[in-house]
C-alpha positions in Angstrom: 0.8 -0.9 18.6 4.4 0.0 17.7 6.1 -0.7 14.5 8.3 -3.3 16.2 5.1 -5.1 17.4 3.7 -5.0 13.9 7.0 -6.4 12.5 6.8 -9.3 15.0 3.2 -10.0 14.1 4.1 -10.0 10.4 6.9 -12.4 11.1 4.5 -14.7 13.0 1.9 -14.6 10.2 4.5 -15.0 7.5 5.4 -18.4 9.0 1.8 -19.6 8.6 0.3 -21.3 5.7 -0.6 -19.0 2.7 -4.1 -20.6 2.9 -4.4 -19.3 6.5 -2.6 -16.0 6.3 -2.9 -13.0 3.9 0.6 -12.0 5.0 2.0 -15.5 4.2 0.2 -15.5 0.9 1.5 -12.1 -0.1 5.1 -13.0 0.8 4.7 -16.4 -1.1 3.7 -14.5 -4.2 7.1 -12.8 -4.1 8.7 -9.4 -3.5 7.4 -8.0 -6.8 3.8 -8.5 -5.7 4.4 -7.3 -2.2 6.1 -4.1 -3.7 3.2 -3.6 -6.1 0.8 -3.7 -3.1 3.0 -1.2 -1.3 2.8 1.1 -4.3 -0.9 0.8 -4.5 -1.3 1.7 -0.8 1.1 4.6 -1.1 -1.0 6.0 -4.0 -4.2 5.6 -2.0 -2.6 7.4 1.0 -1.5 10.3 -1.3 -5.0 10.6 -2.7 -6.5 10.6 0.8 -4.1 13.3 1.8 -4.6 15.6 -1.1 -8.4 15.3 -0.9 -8.2 16.1 2.8 -10.0 12.9 3.7 -8.6 12.4 7.3 -10.4 9.2 8.0 -9.3 7.6 4.8 -5.8 8.9 5.3 -5.6 7.1 8.7 -6.8 3.9 7.1 -4.5 4.1 4.1 -1.6 5.0 6.3 -2.2 1.8 8.4 -2.3 -0.2 5.1 0.9 1.6 3.9 2.9 0.8 7.1 1.7 -2.8 7.1 2.7 -3.3 3.4 6.0 -1.6 3.9 6.9 -4.0 6.7 5.8 -6.9 4.6 8.1 -5.8 1.8 10.9 -5.4 4.3 10.2 -8.9 5.6 10.2 -10.3 2.0 13.5 -8.5 1.3 15.1 -9.7 4.5 15.6 -6.2 5.8 14.8 -5.9 9.6 13.0 -2.8 10.7 15.9 -2.1 13.1 18.1 -1.3 10.0 15.6 1.3 8.8 15.3 2.8 12.2 19.1 2.9 12.5 19.3 4.8 9.2 16.7 7.3 10.4 18.6 7.7 13.7 21.8 8.4 11.8 20.1 11.0 9.7 19.1 13.0 12.8 22.7 14.0 13.3 22.2 16.7 10.7 19.2 18.6 9.3 17.2 17.2 6.5 18.3 20.1 4.3 22.0 19.4 5.0 21.5 15.7 4.4 19.8 16.3 1.0 22.5 18.8 0.1 25.2 16.2 0.9 23.4 13.8 -1.5 23.1 16.5 -4.2 19.3 16.4 -4.2 16.9 19.3 -3.9 14.3 19.6 -1.1 
């Protein structure tokens, strides 16, 4: 599955009834709840990474990507905008990009 395919599946499920779709229910609860879930999944992925639990990291990463795309959907931000931003950043190294923003690596 690609991220674009996941985005399309989320859009389809978001259009369903919240009684029938977890995605629709999460979006209906608002962006704050969707963002909270994203944060929880990010934390769980970090824990899996630092504890070297590969299987859990794979599962939590899947949850993290799903919840990120749900937040993007709730915010009305298409994945293509995020991908375009990533593409634009490849014109320079990450270190140069961070230096231009005044942040440390």
